[in-house]
C-alpha positions in Angstrom: -63.9 15.9 -16.2 -63.5 14.5 -12.7 -62.1 11.2 -14.1 -59.8 13.0 -16.5 -58.4 15.0 -13.5 -57.9 11.9 -11.4 -56.2 10.1 -14.3 -53.9 13.1 -14.9 -53.0 13.2 -11.2 -52.2 9.5 -11.1 -50.1 9.8 -14.3 -48.1 12.7 -12.7 -47.6 10.8 -9.5 -46.3 7.8 -11.4 -43.9 10.0 -13.4 -42.6 11.7 -10.3 -42.2 8.3 -8.6 -40.3 7.0 -11.6 -38.0 10.1 -11.4 -37.4 9.6 -7.7 -36.6 5.9 -8.2 -34.1 6.8 -10.9 -32.0 8.8 -8.4 -29.7 6.7 -6.2 -28.6 8.2 -2.9 -25.5 6.9 -1.1 -23.8 7.9 2.1 -20.0 7.8 1.8 -18.2 7.6 5.2 -14.6 8.8 4.8 -12.2 10.5 7.2 -11.7 13.8 9.1 -12.5 16.9 7.1 -8.8 18.0 7.3 -7.5 14.9 5.7 -6.7 14.2 2.0 -9.1 11.2 2.2 -12.0 13.6 2.9 -11.0 15.6 -0.2 -11.0 12.4 -2.2 -14.5 11.6 -0.9 -15.7 15.0 -2.1 -14.1 14.3 -5.5 -15.7 10.9 -5.8 -19.1 12.5 -4.9 -18.7 15.1 -7.7 -17.5 12.4 -10.2 -20.5 10.2 -9.4 -22.9 13.0 -10.0 -21.2 14.1 -13.2 -20.7 10.5 -14.5 -24.3 9.4 -13.9 -25.9 12.7 -15.1 -27.2 13.3 -11.6 -28.6 9.8 -11.1 -26.2 9.0 -8.3 -26.0 11.4 -5.4 -23.3 10.8 -2.9 -23.4 12.5 0.5 -20.0 12.6 2.2 -19.8 12.1 6.0 -16.9 12.9 8.2 -15.4 10.1 10.2 -13.0 9.8 13.2 -11.2 6.9 11.6 -11.4 3.6 9.8 -12.3 1.5 12.8 -15.4 3.7 13.3 -16.3 3.2 9.7 -16.3 -0.6 10.0 -18.2 -0.5 13.3 -21.0 1.5 11.8 -21.8 -1.4 9.4 -23.8 -2.9 12.3 -26.4 -0.1 12.1 -26.3 1.0 8.5 -28.4 0.1 5.5 -27.9 -0.6 1.9 -26.9 2.9 1.0 -23.7 2.8 3.2 -20.3 3.1 1.6 -17.1 3.5 3.7 -13.4 3.4 3.4 -10.9 1.3 5.4 -7.8 -0.7 5.0 -8.6 -4.4 4.1 -6.7 -5.6 7.2 -9.3 -4.0 9.4 -12.1 -5.9 7.6 -10.2 -9.1 8.3 -9.8 -8.2 11.9 -13.5 -7.3 12.3 -14.6 -10.6 10.7 -12.2 -12.5 13.0 -13.1 -10.6 16.1 -9.5 -9.7 16.7 -7.5 -6.8 18.0 -9.6 -3.6 18.4 -12.7 -5.7 17.4 -12.2 -8.4 20.2 -15.5 -8.9 22.0 -17.3 -6.7 19.5 -18.0 -9.2 16.8 -21.2 -9.0 14.8 -22.7 -11.0 11.9 -22.9 -7.8 9.9 -19.1 -7.8 9.5 -19.3 -11.0 7.5 -21.5 -9.2 5.0 -18.9 -6.5 4.1 -18.0 -6.5 0.4 -15.5 -4.5 -1.6 -16.3 -2.0 -4.3 -13.0 -0.4 -5.5 -9.5 0.6 -4.3 -8.7 4.2 -3.6 -5.2 5.8 -3.2 -3.1 3.9 -0.6 -1.4 5.3 2.5 2.1 5.5 1.2 5.2 5.8 3.4 7.6 8.6 2.7 10.9 8.9 4.5 11.9 12.4 3.3 15.4 13.6 3.9 16.8 17.1 3.0 19.4 17.1 0.3 21.9 18.8 2.6 21.7 15.9 5.1 23.4 13.6 2.6 21.2 10.7 3.6 20.4 8.3 0.8 19.6 5.1 2.7 18.3 4.0 6.1 21.8 3.3 7.5 22.5 7.0 7.0 19.7 8.0 9.4 21.9 7.3 12.4 22.7 10.5 14.3 20.2 12.5 12.4 17.1 14.4 13.6 13.8 13.1 12.3 10.2 14.4 12.6 7.7 11.6 13.0 4.6 13.6 14.0 2.2 12.4 16.6 -0.7 9.9 16.7 -0.9 9.3 13.0 -0.5 6.1 11.0 2.7 7.5 9.6 4.1 8.3 13.0 3.4 4.8 14.3 4.7 3.2 11.2 7.8 5.4 11.1 8.7 4.5 14.7 8.1 0.8 13.9 10.5 0.9 10.9 13.2 2.6 13.0 13.0 -0.3 15.5 12.8 -3.0 12.8 15.9 -1.6 11.0 18.0 -1.3 14.1 17.8 2.5 14.5 15.8 2.8 17.7 17.7 5.1 20.1 20.2 6.1 17.3 17.9 8.8 15.8 16.8 12.0 17.5 13.0 12.3 17.3 12.0 16.0 16.9 9.1 17.2 19.1 7.3 19.0 16.3 3.9 18.5 14.7 3.9 17.1 11.2 2.2 20.3 10.0 5.5 22.1 10.8 7.7 19.6 8.9 8.5 21.6 5.8 9.4 24.9 7.7 11.5 22.8 10.1 13.3 21.2 7.2 13.9 24.5 5.5 15.5 26.2 8.6 17.6 23.1 9.5 15.8 22.1 12.7 15.4 18.6 11.3 17.2 16.5 8.8 14.0 14.8 7.6 10.5 13.8 8.3 8.2 10.8 7.9 4.7 11.1 6.4 2.1 8.7 5.1 -0.6 9.6 2.7 -1.6 9.2 -0.9 1.1 10.1 -3.4 2.1 12.6 -4.6 1.9 13.9 -1.0 1.4 17.7 -0.8 4.0 18.2 2.0 6.6 16.2 0.0 5.8 18.2 -3.1 6.4 21.5 -1.2 9.6 20.2 0.4 11.0 18.9 -2.8 10.2 22.2 -4.7 11.4 24.6 -2.0 14.4 22.9 -0.3 15.4 19.8 -2.2 14.9 16.3 -0.8 15.7 12.7 -1.2 12.9 10.2 -0.5 14.4 6.9 0.8 13.8 3.6 -0.9 13.3 0.3 1.0 15.0 -2.9 -0.2 13.2 -6.2 -0.6 14.3 -7.4 2.8 13.1 -4.3 4.6 9.7 -4.5 2.8 9.4 -8.1 3.8 10.2 -7.2 7.4 7.6 -4.4 7.5 4.9 -6.8 6.4 3.3 -4.1 4.3 2.5 -3.9 0.6 5.2 -2.9 -1.9 4.6 0.3 -3.8 6.6 2.1 -6.4 6.5 5.9 -6.7 7.5 6.6 -10.4 10.5 8.8 -11.2 9.5 12.4 -11.8 6.7 12.3 -9.2 8.6 14.9 -7.1 10.9 17.7 -8.2 14.4 16.4 -8.6 13.4 12.7 -8.4 15.3 11.0 -11.2 14.6 7.3 -10.1 11.7 5.2 -8.9 11.1 5.2 -5.2 10.4 1.7 -3.7 8.4 2.0 -0.5 5.5 0.4 1.4 1.9 1.2 1.6 -1.3 0.4 3.5 -4.0 -0.3 0.9 -7.4 1.5 1.3 -10.6 0.3 -0.2 -14.2 1.5 -0.6 -16.6 -1.0 0.9 -20.3 -1.6 1.3 -22.3 -4.6 2.4 -24.6 -7.2 0.9 -27.5 -4.9 1.8 -26.7 -2.8 -1.2 -28.5 -4.0 -4.3 -26.4 -5.2 -7.3 -27.4 -2.5 -9.7 -26.3 0.3 -7.3 -23.0 -1.5 -6.6 -22.5 -1.9 -10.4 -23.3 1.7 -11.1 -21.0 3.1 -8.4 -18.0 0.9 -9.5 -18.5 1.6 -13.2 -18.8 5.3 -12.7 -15.8 5.4 -10.4 -13.4 3.7 -12.8 -14.7 5.6 -15.8 -14.4 8.9 -14.0 -10.9 8.2 -12.5 -9.0 9.8 -15.3 -10.8 13.1 -15.0 -10.3 13.1 -11.2 -6.6 12.6 -11.9 -6.5 15.9 -13.8 -7.7 17.7 -10.7 -5.7 15.7 -8.1 -2.7 13.6 -9.2 -3.1 11.1 -6.3 -5.7 9.3 -8.5 -3.0 8.5 -11.0 -1.6 6.0 -8.5 -4.7 4.0 -8.7 -4.8 1.2 -11.3 -5.8 -2.4 -11.8 -2.7 -3.5 -9.9 -4.3 -2.3 -6.7 -7.1 -4.8 -7.1 -4.7 -7.5 -5.8 -4.7 -5.8 -2.3 -8.4 -6.5 -1.9 -8.2 -9.6 0.3 -11.9 -10.2 0.9 -15.0 -10.7 -1.4 -16.1 -8.2 -3.9 -19.8 -7.2 -4.1 -21.6 -9.1 -6.8 -22.7 -5.9 -8.5 -19.1 -4.6 -8.6 -18.0 -8.1 -9.8 -20.3 -7.7 -12.8 -18.5 -4.6 -13.8 -15.0 -6.1 -13.4 -16.0 -9.1 -15.4 -17.3 -6.9 -18.2 -14.2 -4.7 -18.1 -11.8 -7.7 -18.2 -10.2 -7.2 -14.8 -8.2 -10.1 -13.5 -9.6 -11.2 -10.1 -8.7 -14.1 -7.7 -11.1 -16.8 -6.8 -11.1 -15.5 -3.2 -12.4 -12.2 -4.4 -15.4 -13.7 -6.3 
């Protein structure tokens, strides 16, 4: 009887151990809780759990920004996934800009998993302003916001396109953009986020807007990626909008095992359509965004992309 009980205990222990090993836990470092990218992280977490029948559990962590996400690679293990623009990975690996003097061998072990919605520039003008191109911004009042990527990028474009000092910059927070547009305090506002952007949806539906397109020369001058917002994305939008974007990618490191990276990547792409029914910004993610991944892809993710027939560059492999 004693031997039978010991045997039963060992068998139960092995069964529990097998169940525990079947569950993969991952930490996903995203953005501030108030941002759309944190909402995306929560959606990815839910999609991973549903798509893996509970085998993949993703815990979402708030972040103060993409630079912090990259820096934490130095102290994190194989369960760490984070989001950042590819340009920051290049800077970290080269020890440049904000990473100068802070280089670490761990940065060279960063590997991509999959792209997520890009930070997309929107120059949103009220219909009553009559502005349909950048030349028409002269003499108008524009809200840029403060401290955000969109605010910095918007100011940069005004300077690049010869509009610095020719546009009145409204001293209003971006959160007040739509009310300010409605009551005529401003002629337009600049925002950057995944498209369709909630504040642009609201402005287009409530007051009528025209989102400016950039021409090829302006896009080249900006040194950003070209992105097209399809016609019909916003109320009253009858033509495609050509603008710029800052790609954003989910990364991990070589510390993550290949099977986990494969499972995360496969589950992400297979669950993207269902995520799109809940939040249309996922509809802007397709195979075309793979070209914005400028570094190496994790071998586990690479296995999925090879099986799925994705076209990849030699530099990504």
